[in-house]
Every structure is written in structure tokens, then in C-alpha cells.
N, C-alpha and C positions, 0 to 999 in steps of 0.2 A: 690942409696942412699947409706948411709955414718951413719955409729953409732959411733959415737963418745964418747971415755970412758976417764970420769974423775977425777975418785977414783976407788981402789981397791975396791973389798968388799970381806968381813971373808963369805965362803961358809960354817959354820957354824952357820949364822946366815936364818934368814927368813926378806924378802925385800916388800913391796910394794914400786910399782911404780908409780906414780902420773904423768903423761902421758897429755901431752899440744901442742896444739890445739885436740877436736875431729875431725874435718876436716867434710868432706861429705863422705866417707867410712874409715877412720881409717886405711890407707893402712898402714903411716910411723910403728905406734905400729904392726898390724899385718906382717910384711916385717923382722924388728929388730927383733920379738922376739918370731915369731913364724913359723918363714924357717929359713936356716941356709944361710941365704946369704947375709948377710951382719958379719959376723962370731963371734956373739953374746957367742957364747959356749969358743971362743978360750979366746974372753974377758975378759968371767967373769967365767975360769973354777968352776966347781960345784956346778953353779947355776942352777936350772930349772924355766923359765918361760911357767907361762897361762895369756893369755889375758882375762877376761869376760868380757860377750857379755850377750847382753840381753835374759835373759831363755826366750822368745818366739820362737828363731828360733832353742832351742831344742827340741820342742815338735816336727818338721818337719821330719816325717823318713827318712833313706838314707843320710841328709843335717848335723844331728843330728853327726852319727859317721866320716862324713868327718868335721867337725868343731873340734870335740875332736879330730880325730886323727892330730889336726896342731895344738895341746896345747892352742885349747879354752875351758872356765868353762863356767857356766851359773854366770853370775854378782848377786845372791842375798849373802844377810850375812852364808849364812849355806856351801853352798863350800867356799866360802872363809877362813872360819873362818876353817874348818876341811882342808884346807891344813893350814893354817900358824901355827895348834897348832905343824904341824912332830914336835917332838922334833929334832933330825938329823939335819932341814935345810937347807937350800941349794935350800928354794922355793920365788919365785921371783913373785907375781902376779902385772899384769897390768892392771893398772884402766886407762882407758879415764875419768879421773873426770868429765869435762863437762858435758860427757855423751850424750844420740841422742838429744838433746835441741840446744847443743851447732852445733850440724852439720845446722842448721836452719839460722847459721852465718857463713857462712864456707864460703868462696867465695877468689879471689884474692885479695892478695892486705892490708887485712884484717887480723886483731888478735884480736878477741873478746871471751873470755873468762869468764865462767860463772863457779866462786866460789863460791858464796852467797850461803848461805844453803847447798854447798859440803860439808860437815865436816865429813857423815857417814868411808869415807874412813881412820879417823885418828886416829874415835874414834876404827874403827877397829883392827887398827894398836897398840894400846895401848892394849887393852884388850889381845892381843895375845904377845905381846912384839916383833911384828916386828918392822924393819928401816924403816924409810920413806928414798923412793930418787926421789929428782924432777925430771922429760924429760922431754927437749921441743924439739919438729919435727919441725926445719925449713923447710917452703917449702911444709908442709901435706899441706893447704888455699889451694896453688896454682895449685892444679893437674885438679881443676870443676871449670865450672862455674856455677853461679844458677841465673835459674828467680830473680829477683826481688822480694823481700817479706821485703818491712821493718817491724817494729814493726807499728800494726793498722790499717795494710792492709788486704783485702779481706783474700789473699792467705796466709797470714803469720794466723789473725785467723781459717779459713780451716784447714792450718796443724796444730797448739796449739791444737784447738781439734780433731780429728783426734790421735791425738797421747796422751791424754787423755784418749780417749779409745780406741785405742788399743798397747797403751804401746810403741808406733816407732815411730821415727821423720820421716814425709815423705820428703826429698828437693828434689829439681825439678833440677835436674842438668842436663850438657851437657857440654862436652869438643870436643873431636875429633873422626874421624874415623877412619878407618883401612885404608884410602887411600886416605885417604883430612883429612884436617888439620881443617876442617869451624862445623862439628858436628859430633858428635858422643860420644857414652857413654866411649869411650878409655881416660883414663888420659891424660893430656899435658903430654909432654917429661921435667919435670921441676924437680932439684935434690933435696932430702928430705936430710938434713942434722940432724939426733938426735940425741942432747946432754943430757951425763947422765951418 
């Protein structure tokens, strides 16, 4: 996994990083911006990153504390605006723009991005004076295979209905196992190059 810096960012300003693609589990965004594995603090000194995640996950006891310790915050407007209103600057909110619905189309060799009707993050940036930074993670969709679920299929219809009811997309994904490469939930060994 590699984070490739294309420009210096002023730590006295606040930013919204528009992350693409969502992938199945947003592994690139989590590893690059919630850990120090790829050197984010060294590449962007003075910036603190926060990855936005569905508010549903913050209702689970203990898991909530675990994800918050990694720099994740609920993906509601109030939480994001609170951080962006900090006058000292140095805040970088990471938003997977396509959101959970985009995960239903994440599969090797595909780059299906959901951008239509996804303009709330732009409004948030304008209202709070934040700068927009596009981020693209090459290889994000290569980590997991997914059961075929073309639009209009019974599986896809069920996934979309569950998403409306539960608020979370449920892709049926698989990859490799611990001791074999044919089936399991461990991601394939593929490089992810995140450019921003």
C-alpha cells in the first residue's frame, strides 16, 4: 500500500478529501488515513485526518470506542461541520463519495463510481470554507471478488431493499483464506496506490 502525494497542503486550512472508489471495505482510506502505515503524518505535516463512517456503527458498544480511536467519525453533517468549523485548521475529512451503495459494484477490473446526487460534501465545503482534495485509490476494487449482482437481478434488488431498511449495503464478497488462495474473507495480495 502506498500513499502518493501530488501537492503540499497548508496546515492552517481545513480540507475535505473526496475518496474514490469506495471498494468493498474502504481499505485504502482506512489504511492511509486512520493509521500511520503509509506515512500520512510525514507527507502532510500539521494535518489530522478523520474518516467518515456510517452512523449505524457508532451505536455498537466497544466497537464504537475502537473505531473512534482510529480517527473515524459518524458521516452525519453535524459531526463533519463541527470539525470543519475549527478555526485553527489542520483538519482533513475523508469522505468515500460513492458511499456504501458504491460497494455493491466493487469488483476486480471495475471502476464504477457513484457521483450523481452526491454533492452534499461540496455544499459542506462551501458552507465551512474547506478546500476539496480529490483522492483516487488504484487497486481498491482488486482486493475482493463479489457474487455477481447486476442491476435488476434478484440479489441486487434484495441488497438495495436491505440498504434502504438498514442504511448499510451488504455486498456478498469473498477473496482468499489464511492457508489457501481459493476462498475466504482475507483480501487478495494486490497493491493499492492512493494518489492525492
